[in-house]
Structures are given as C-alpha cells and as structure tokens.
PDB file as gemmi writes it, atoms N, CA and C in Angstrom:
CRYST1    1.000    1.000    1.000  90.00  90.00  90.00 P 1                      
ATOM      1  N   MET A   1      -2.953 -10.559  15.830  1.00  0.00           N  
ATOM      2  CA  MET A   1      -2.815 -10.494  14.394  1.00  0.00           C  
ATOM      3  C   MET A   1      -4.183 -10.520  13.706  1.00  0.00           C  
ATOM      4  N   GLN A   2      -5.175 -11.124  14.375  1.00  0.00           N  
ATOM      5  CA  GLN A   2      -6.481 -11.285  13.747  1.00  0.00           C  
ATOM      6  C   GLN A   2      -7.091  -9.937  13.391  1.00  0.00           C  
ATOM      7  N   GLY A   3      -7.536  -9.834  12.153  1.00  0.00           N  
ATOM      8  CA  GLY A   3      -8.149  -8.603  11.669  1.00  0.00           C  
ATOM      9  C   GLY A   3      -7.174  -7.582  11.126  1.00  0.00           C  
ATOM     10  N   SER A   4      -5.877  -7.905  11.112  1.00  0.00           N  
ATOM     11  CA  SER A   4      -4.878  -6.925  10.676  1.00  0.00           C  
ATOM     12  C   SER A   4      -4.645  -6.937   9.168  1.00  0.00           C  
ATOM     13  N   LEU A   5      -5.050  -7.984   8.478  1.00  0.00           N  
ATOM     14  CA  LEU A   5      -4.859  -8.068   7.030  1.00  0.00           C  
ATOM     15  C   LEU A   5      -6.198  -7.974   6.317  1.00  0.00           C  
ATOM     16  N   ARG A   6      -6.148  -7.541   5.068  1.00  0.00           N  
ATOM     17  CA  ARG A   6      -7.354  -7.521   4.244  1.00  0.00           C  
ATOM     18  C   ARG A   6      -6.957  -7.575   2.777  1.00  0.00           C  
ATOM     19  N   VAL A   7      -7.857  -8.067   1.948  1.00  0.00           N  
ATOM     20  CA  VAL A   7      -7.654  -8.080   0.507  1.00  0.00           C  
ATOM     21  C   VAL A   7      -8.357  -6.850  -0.029  1.00  0.00           C  
ATOM     22  N   ARG A   8      -7.600  -6.002  -0.666  1.00  0.00           N  
ATOM     23  CA  ARG A   8      -8.183  -4.787  -1.238  1.00  0.00           C  
ATOM     24  C   ARG A   8      -8.738  -5.095  -2.613  1.00  0.00           C  
ATOM     25  N   GLN A   9      -9.774  -4.414  -2.964  1.00  0.00           N  
ATOM     26  CA  GLN A   9     -10.375  -4.591  -4.290  1.00  0.00           C  
ATOM     27  C   GLN A   9      -9.906  -3.475  -5.197  1.00  0.00           C  
ATOM     28  N   PRO A  10      -9.420  -3.703  -6.344  1.00  0.00           N  
ATOM     29  CA  PRO A  10      -9.123  -5.013  -6.906  1.00  0.00           C  
ATOM     30  C   PRO A  10      -7.920  -5.649  -6.221  1.00  0.00           C  
ATOM     31  N   ALA A  11      -7.938  -6.956  -6.108  1.00  0.00           N  
ATOM     32  CA  ALA A  11      -6.921  -7.665  -5.347  1.00  0.00           C  
ATOM     33  C   ALA A  11      -5.556  -7.650  -6.028  1.00  0.00           C  
ATOM     34  N   LEU A  12      -5.500  -7.996  -7.284  1.00  0.00           N  
ATOM     35  CA  LEU A  12      -4.229  -8.113  -7.994  1.00  0.00           C  
ATOM     36  C   LEU A  12      -4.331  -7.480  -9.370  1.00  0.00           C  
ATOM     37  N   SER A  13      -3.205  -7.051  -9.865  1.00  0.00           N  
ATOM     38  CA  SER A  13      -3.191  -6.505 -11.214  1.00  0.00           C  
ATOM     39  C   SER A  13      -2.079  -7.186 -12.009  1.00  0.00           C  
ATOM     40  N   TRP A  14      -2.413  -7.638 -13.194  1.00  0.00           N  
ATOM     41  CA  TRP A  14      -1.423  -8.263 -14.061  1.00  0.00           C  
ATOM     42  C   TRP A  14      -1.559  -7.621 -15.432  1.00  0.00           C  
ATOM     43  N   ALA A  15      -0.570  -6.872 -15.810  1.00  0.00           N  
ATOM     44  CA  ALA A  15      -0.566  -6.208 -17.114  1.00  0.00           C  
ATOM     45  C   ALA A  15      -1.842  -5.389 -17.325  1.00  0.00           C  
ATOM     46  N   GLY A  16      -2.254  -4.695 -16.259  1.00  0.00           N  
ATOM     47  CA  GLY A  16      -3.415  -3.822 -16.376  1.00  0.00           C  
ATOM     48  C   GLY A  16      -4.749  -4.503 -16.189  1.00  0.00           C  
ATOM     49  N   ARG A  17      -4.748  -5.834 -16.062  1.00  0.00           N  
ATOM     50  CA  ARG A  17      -6.004  -6.576 -15.826  1.00  0.00           C  
ATOM     51  C   ARG A  17      -6.094  -6.913 -14.345  1.00  0.00           C  
ATOM     52  N   TYR A  18      -7.259  -6.741 -13.801  1.00  0.00           N  
ATOM     53  CA  TYR A  18      -7.454  -7.078 -12.399  1.00  0.00           C  
ATOM     54  C   TYR A  18      -7.927  -8.511 -12.269  1.00  0.00           C  
ATOM     55  N   LEU A  19      -7.325  -9.228 -11.350  1.00  0.00           N  
ATOM     56  CA  LEU A  19      -7.616 -10.644 -11.170  1.00  0.00           C  
ATOM     57  C   LEU A  19      -8.523 -10.866  -9.968  1.00  0.00           C  
ATOM     58  N   ASP A  20      -9.428 -11.797 -10.105  1.00  0.00           N  
ATOM     59  CA  ASP A  20     -10.328 -12.187  -9.031  1.00  0.00           C  
ATOM     60  C   ASP A  20      -9.713 -13.385  -8.311  1.00  0.00           C  
ATOM     61  N   LEU A  21      -9.767 -13.409  -6.992  1.00  0.00           N  
ATOM     62  CA  LEU A  21      -9.200 -14.525  -6.238  1.00  0.00           C  
ATOM     63  C   LEU A  21     -10.156 -15.701  -6.110  1.00  0.00           C  
ATOM     64  N   SER A  22     -11.405 -15.546  -6.512  1.00  0.00           N  
ATOM     65  CA  SER A  22     -12.388 -16.620  -6.379  1.00  0.00           C  
ATOM     66  C   SER A  22     -11.927 -17.883  -7.097  1.00  0.00           C  
ATOM     67  N   GLY A  23     -11.821 -18.968  -6.335  1.00  0.00           N  
ATOM     68  CA  GLY A  23     -11.433 -20.249  -6.917  1.00  0.00           C  
ATOM     69  C   GLY A  23      -9.954 -20.404  -7.214  1.00  0.00           C  
ATOM     70  N   ARG A  24      -9.161 -19.386  -6.983  1.00  0.00           N  
ATOM     71  CA  ARG A  24      -7.711 -19.477  -7.254  1.00  0.00           C  
ATOM     72  C   ARG A  24      -7.037 -20.334  -6.190  1.00  0.00           C  
ATOM     73  N   LEU A  25      -6.104 -21.160  -6.614  1.00  0.00           N  
ATOM     74  CA  LEU A  25      -5.306 -21.951  -5.681  1.00  0.00           C  
ATOM     75  C   LEU A  25      -4.181 -21.078  -5.145  1.00  0.00           C  
ATOM     76  N   CYS A  26      -3.993 -21.087  -3.840  1.00  0.00           N  
ATOM     77  CA  CYS A  26      -2.967 -20.242  -3.211  1.00  0.00           C  
ATOM     78  C   CYS A  26      -2.122 -21.059  -2.243  1.00  0.00           C  
ATOM     79  N   ILE A  27      -0.864 -20.700  -2.153  1.00  0.00           N  
ATOM     80  CA  ILE A  27       0.040 -21.226  -1.141  1.00  0.00           C  
ATOM     81  C   ILE A  27       0.556 -20.026  -0.365  1.00  0.00           C  
ATOM     82  N   ILE A  28       0.435 -20.067   0.935  1.00  0.00           N  
ATOM     83  CA  ILE A  28       0.898 -18.968   1.790  1.00  0.00           C  
ATOM     84  C   ILE A  28       2.369 -19.208   2.103  1.00  0.00           C  
ATOM     85  N   CYS A  29       3.189 -18.198   1.878  1.00  0.00           N  
ATOM     86  CA  CYS A  29       4.623 -18.270   2.182  1.00  0.00           C  
ATOM     87  C   CYS A  29       4.951 -17.220   3.235  1.00  0.00           C  
ATOM     88  N   ASP A  30       5.633 -17.635   4.286  1.00  0.00           N  
ATOM     89  CA  ASP A  30       6.010 -16.729   5.372  1.00  0.00           C  
ATOM     90  C   ASP A  30       7.514 -16.835   5.576  1.00  0.00           C  
ATOM     91  N   ASP A  31       8.132 -15.756   6.002  1.00  0.00           N  
ATOM     92  CA  ASP A  31       9.575 -15.799   6.211  1.00  0.00           C  
ATOM     93  C   ASP A  31       9.944 -16.570   7.474  1.00  0.00           C  
ATOM     94  N   VAL A  32       9.272 -16.293   8.579  1.00  0.00           N  
ATOM     95  CA  VAL A  32       9.562 -16.955   9.847  1.00  0.00           C  
ATOM     96  C   VAL A  32       8.246 -17.310  10.533  1.00  0.00           C  
ATOM     97  N   ALA A  33       8.125 -18.554  10.972  1.00  0.00           N  
ATOM     98  CA  ALA A  33       6.941 -18.965  11.721  1.00  0.00           C  
ATOM     99  C   ALA A  33       7.268 -18.943  13.207  1.00  0.00           C  
ATOM    100  N   THR A  34       6.556 -18.146  13.939  1.00  0.00           N  
ATOM    101  CA  THR A  34       6.730 -18.129  15.399  1.00  0.00           C  
ATOM    102  C   THR A  34       5.493 -18.754  16.029  1.00  0.00           C  
ATOM    103  N   THR A  35       4.400 -18.016  16.082  1.00  0.00           N  
ATOM    104  CA  THR A  35       3.165 -18.550  16.655  1.00  0.00           C  
ATOM    105  C   THR A  35       2.230 -19.103  15.598  1.00  0.00           C  
ATOM    106  N   GLY A  36       2.459 -18.754  14.342  1.00  0.00           N  
ATOM    107  CA  GLY A  36       1.562 -19.169  13.268  1.00  0.00           C  
ATOM    108  C   GLY A  36       0.423 -18.194  13.041  1.00  0.00           C  
ATOM    109  N   ALA A  37       0.397 -17.105  13.798  1.00  0.00           N  
ATOM    110  CA  ALA A  37      -0.697 -16.134  13.703  1.00  0.00           C  
ATOM    111  C   ALA A  37      -0.759 -15.458  12.339  1.00  0.00           C  
ATOM    112  N   SER A  38       0.383 -15.129  11.751  1.00  0.00           N  
ATOM    113  CA  SER A  38       0.358 -14.443  10.456  1.00  0.00           C  
ATOM    114  C   SER A  38      -0.122 -15.385   9.353  1.00  0.00           C  
ATOM    115  N   ILE A  39       0.244 -16.668   9.445  1.00  0.00           N  
ATOM    116  CA  ILE A  39      -0.237 -17.641   8.470  1.00  0.00           C  
ATOM    117  C   ILE A  39      -1.740 -17.837   8.628  1.00  0.00           C  
ATOM    118  N   ALA A  40      -2.209 -17.927   9.858  1.00  0.00           N  
ATOM    119  CA  ALA A  40      -3.643 -18.087  10.114  1.00  0.00           C  
ATOM    120  C   ALA A  40      -4.429 -16.886   9.601  1.00  0.00           C  
ATOM    121  N   GLU A  41      -3.900 -15.695   9.792  1.00  0.00           N  
ATOM    122  CA  GLU A  41      -4.579 -14.479   9.325  1.00  0.00           C  
ATOM    123  C   GLU A  41      -4.590 -14.422   7.798  1.00  0.00           C  
ATOM    124  N   ALA A  42      -3.487 -14.788   7.153  1.00  0.00           N  
ATOM    125  CA  ALA A  42      -3.454 -14.816   5.690  1.00  0.00           C  
ATOM    126  C   ALA A  42      -4.456 -15.832   5.160  1.00  0.00           C  
ATOM    127  N   TYR A  43      -4.551 -16.979   5.822  1.00  0.00           N  
ATOM    128  CA  TYR A  43      -5.524 -17.996   5.425  1.00  0.00           C  
ATOM    129  C   TYR A  43      -6.949 -17.440   5.530  1.00  0.00           C  
ATOM    130  N   ARG A  44      -7.245 -16.774   6.630  1.00  0.00           N  
ATOM    131  CA  ARG A  44      -8.577 -16.205   6.836  1.00  0.00           C  
ATOM    132  C   ARG A  44      -8.937 -15.227   5.733  1.00  0.00           C  
ATOM    133  N   VAL A  45      -8.023 -14.314   5.447  1.00  0.00           N  
ATOM    134  CA  VAL A  45      -8.280 -13.265   4.460  1.00  0.00           C  
ATOM    135  C   VAL A  45      -8.439 -13.846   3.053  1.00  0.00           C  
ATOM    136  N   LEU A  46      -7.550 -14.743   2.678  1.00  0.00           N  
ATOM    137  CA  LEU A  46      -7.631 -15.332   1.337  1.00  0.00           C  
ATOM    138  C   LEU A  46      -8.899 -16.169   1.175  1.00  0.00           C  
ATOM    139  N   SER A  47      -9.245 -16.922   2.207  1.00  0.00           N  
ATOM    140  CA  SER A  47     -10.462 -17.728   2.152  1.00  0.00           C  
ATOM    141  C   SER A  47     -11.706 -16.855   2.014  1.00  0.00           C  
ATOM    142  N   GLU A  48     -11.760 -15.764   2.768  1.00  0.00           N  
ATOM    143  CA  GLU A  48     -12.888 -14.842   2.672  1.00  0.00           C  
ATOM    144  C   GLU A  48     -12.991 -14.208   1.293  1.00  0.00           C  
ATOM    145  N   ALA A  49     -11.855 -14.078   0.607  1.00  0.00           N  
ATOM    146  CA  ALA A  49     -11.842 -13.508  -0.743  1.00  0.00           C  
ATOM    147  C   ALA A  49     -12.178 -14.560  -1.797  1.00  0.00           C  
ATOM    148  N   GLY A  50     -12.408 -15.815  -1.358  1.00  0.00           N  
ATOM    149  CA  GLY A  50     -12.803 -16.858  -2.290  1.00  0.00           C  
ATOM    150  C   GLY A  50     -11.688 -17.752  -2.774  1.00  0.00           C  
ATOM    151  N   ALA A  51     -10.464 -17.506  -2.307  1.00  0.00           N  
ATOM    152  CA  ALA A  51      -9.327 -18.322  -2.738  1.00  0.00           C  
ATOM    153  C   ALA A  51      -9.367 -19.689  -2.059  1.00  0.00           C  
ATOM    154  N   CYS A  52      -8.740 -20.657  -2.684  1.00  0.00           N  
ATOM    155  CA  CYS A  52      -8.613 -21.999  -2.119  1.00  0.00           C  
ATOM    156  C   CYS A  52      -7.157 -22.161  -1.668  1.00  0.00           C  
ATOM    157  N   VAL A  53      -6.927 -22.056  -0.378  1.00  0.00           N  
ATOM    158  CA  VAL A  53      -5.572 -22.161   0.157  1.00  0.00           C  
ATOM    159  C   VAL A  53      -5.237 -23.640   0.293  1.00  0.00           C  
ATOM    160  N   VAL A  54      -4.212 -24.072  -0.447  1.00  0.00           N  
ATOM    161  CA  VAL A  54      -3.852 -25.488  -0.461  1.00  0.00           C  
ATOM    162  C   VAL A  54      -2.698 -25.822   0.472  1.00  0.00           C  
ATOM    163  N   GLY A  55      -2.036 -24.813   1.015  1.00  0.00           N  
ATOM    164  CA  GLY A  55      -0.936 -25.081   1.938  1.00  0.00           C  
ATOM    165  C   GLY A  55      -0.264 -23.808   2.390  1.00  0.00           C  
ATOM    166  N   ALA A  56       0.684 -24.005   3.280  1.00  0.00           N  
ATOM    167  CA  ALA A  56       1.468 -22.881   3.796  1.00  0.00           C  
ATOM    168  C   ALA A  56       2.890 -23.373   4.047  1.00  0.00           C  
ATOM    169  N   ALA A  57       3.844 -22.481   3.913  1.00  0.00           N  
ATOM    170  CA  ALA A  57       5.245 -22.827   4.143  1.00  0.00           C  
ATOM    171  C   ALA A  57       5.950 -21.645   4.789  1.00  0.00           C  
ATOM    172  N   ALA A  58       6.943 -21.953   5.599  1.00  0.00           N  
ATOM    173  CA  ALA A  58       7.776 -20.920   6.214  1.00  0.00           C  
ATOM    174  C   ALA A  58       9.236 -21.311   6.004  1.00  0.00           C  
ATOM    175  N   VAL A  59      10.070 -20.311   5.834  1.00  0.00           N  
ATOM    176  CA  VAL A  59      11.496 -20.541   5.608  1.00  0.00           C  
ATOM    177  C   VAL A  59      12.189 -20.961   6.892  1.00  0.00           C  
ATOM    178  N   ALA A  60      11.773 -20.398   8.011  1.00  0.00           N  
ATOM    179  CA  ALA A  60      12.405 -20.690   9.300  1.00  0.00           C  
ATOM    180  C   ALA A  60      11.343 -20.744  10.389  1.00  0.00           C  
ATOM    181  N   ARG A  61      11.704 -21.370  11.496  1.00  0.00           N  
ATOM    182  CA  ARG A  61      10.798 -21.480  12.632  1.00  0.00           C  
ATOM    183  C   ARG A  61      11.564 -21.107  13.894  1.00  0.00           C  
ATOM    184  N   VAL A  62      10.931 -20.347  14.754  1.00  0.00           N  
ATOM    185  CA  VAL A  62      11.531 -19.968  16.020  1.00  0.00           C  
ATOM    186  C   VAL A  62      11.125 -20.998  17.060  1.00  0.00           C  
ATOM    187  N   GLN A  63      12.112 -21.518  17.785  1.00  0.00           N  
ATOM    188  CA  GLN A  63      11.793 -22.482  18.830  1.00  0.00           C  
ATOM    189  C   GLN A  63      11.115 -21.775  19.994  1.00  0.00           C  
ATOM    190  N   ARG A  64      10.125 -22.424  20.551  1.00  0.00           N  
ATOM    191  CA  ARG A  64       9.478 -21.888  21.747  1.00  0.00           C  
ATOM    192  C   ARG A  64      10.426 -22.057  22.922  1.00  0.00           C  
ATOM    193  N   ARG A  65      10.282 -21.180  23.878  1.00  0.00           N  
ATOM    194  CA  ARG A  65      11.127 -21.219  25.061  1.00  0.00           C  
ATOM    195  C   ARG A  65      11.069 -22.603  25.729  1.00  0.00           C  
ATOM    196  N   SER A  66       9.896 -23.220  25.734  1.00  0.00           N  
ATOM    197  CA  SER A  66       9.735 -24.529  26.364  1.00  0.00           C  
ATOM    198  C   SER A  66      10.478 -25.632  25.620  1.00  0.00           C  
ATOM    199  N   GLU A  67      10.842 -25.393  24.357  1.00  0.00           N  
ATOM    200  CA  GLU A  67      11.564 -26.402  23.568  1.00  0.00           C  
ATOM    201  C   GLU A  67      13.083 -26.278  23.710  1.00  0.00           C  
ATOM    202  N   LEU A  68      13.552 -25.184  24.278  1.00  0.00           N  
ATOM    203  CA  LEU A  68      14.994 -24.968  24.408  1.00  0.00           C  
ATOM    204  C   LEU A  68      15.562 -25.681  25.620  1.00  0.00           C  
ATOM    205  N   PRO A  69      16.779 -26.219  25.488  1.00  0.00           N  
ATOM    206  CA  PRO A  69      17.454 -26.746  26.669  1.00  0.00           C  
ATOM    207  C   PRO A  69      17.717 -25.591  27.632  1.00  0.00           C  
ATOM    208  N   SER A  70      17.673 -25.858  28.928  1.00  0.00           N  
ATOM    209  CA  SER A  70      17.841 -24.794  29.923  1.00  0.00           C  
ATOM    210  C   SER A  70      19.167 -24.058  29.767  1.00  0.00           C  
ATOM    211  N   SER A  71      20.184 -24.689  29.193  1.00  0.00           N  
ATOM    212  CA  SER A  71      21.486 -24.043  29.006  1.00  0.00           C  
ATOM    213  C   SER A  71      21.436 -22.936  27.965  1.00  0.00           C  
ATOM    214  N   GLN A  72      20.407 -22.920  27.095  1.00  0.00           N  
ATOM    215  CA  GLN A  72      20.310 -21.917  26.038  1.00  0.00           C  
ATOM    216  C   GLN A  72      19.363 -20.758  26.405  1.00  0.00           C  
ATOM    217  N   ILE A  73      18.702 -20.837  27.520  1.00  0.00           N  
ATOM    218  CA  ILE A  73      17.754 -19.777  27.915  1.00  0.00           C  
ATOM    219  C   ILE A  73      18.513 -18.670  28.613  1.00  0.00           C  
ATOM    220  N   ILE A  74      18.368 -17.464  28.076  1.00  0.00           N  
ATOM    221  CA  ILE A  74      18.998 -16.281  28.652  1.00  0.00           C  
ATOM    222  C   ILE A  74      17.944 -15.514  29.423  1.00  0.00           C  
ATOM    223  N   SER A  75      18.179 -15.297  30.684  1.00  0.00           N  
ATOM    224  CA  SER A  75      17.189 -14.570  31.500  1.00  0.00           C  
ATOM    225  C   SER A  75      17.502 -13.108  31.580  1.00  0.00           C  
TER     226      SER A  75                                                      
END                                                                             
C-alpha cells in the first residue's frame, strides 16, 4: 500500500475556494481494517501535506487467521 496514495494540489475545494491542509486537524476513517496498511498510508500522505492527524477509526475489523478458533478456519 505504501506509496499508493497522494494529495493532489489543490487538495480540496469548498465553494470554489481551495483549502490548504497545513495545520488542519484530520481524522482518518476507513471502512474495514485488515492489516492497517491503508490507514498508515493515509496518515503518511496527510502528514506530508502538513495536516495534523489526531486519530483513525474503522467501521469493521477482519480477524486474523491466528485469532480464529480452528473450527472456523476453512481450508
């Protein structure tokens, strides 16, 4: 995932005005957390753009195979 995201310039547009991310507080929201790679990449990109990432949240999490009871593992 590393290197797959980037902030394009201008980053955001609101009513025709372009917003700078420098110093902006951001929360990263992800639909599903598996390895955390997409959250880490979003953090990297936003930080490089000058944003202050204060947290991250995901709606769901996928259990790792090692966390599953053996009865639930399908081979």
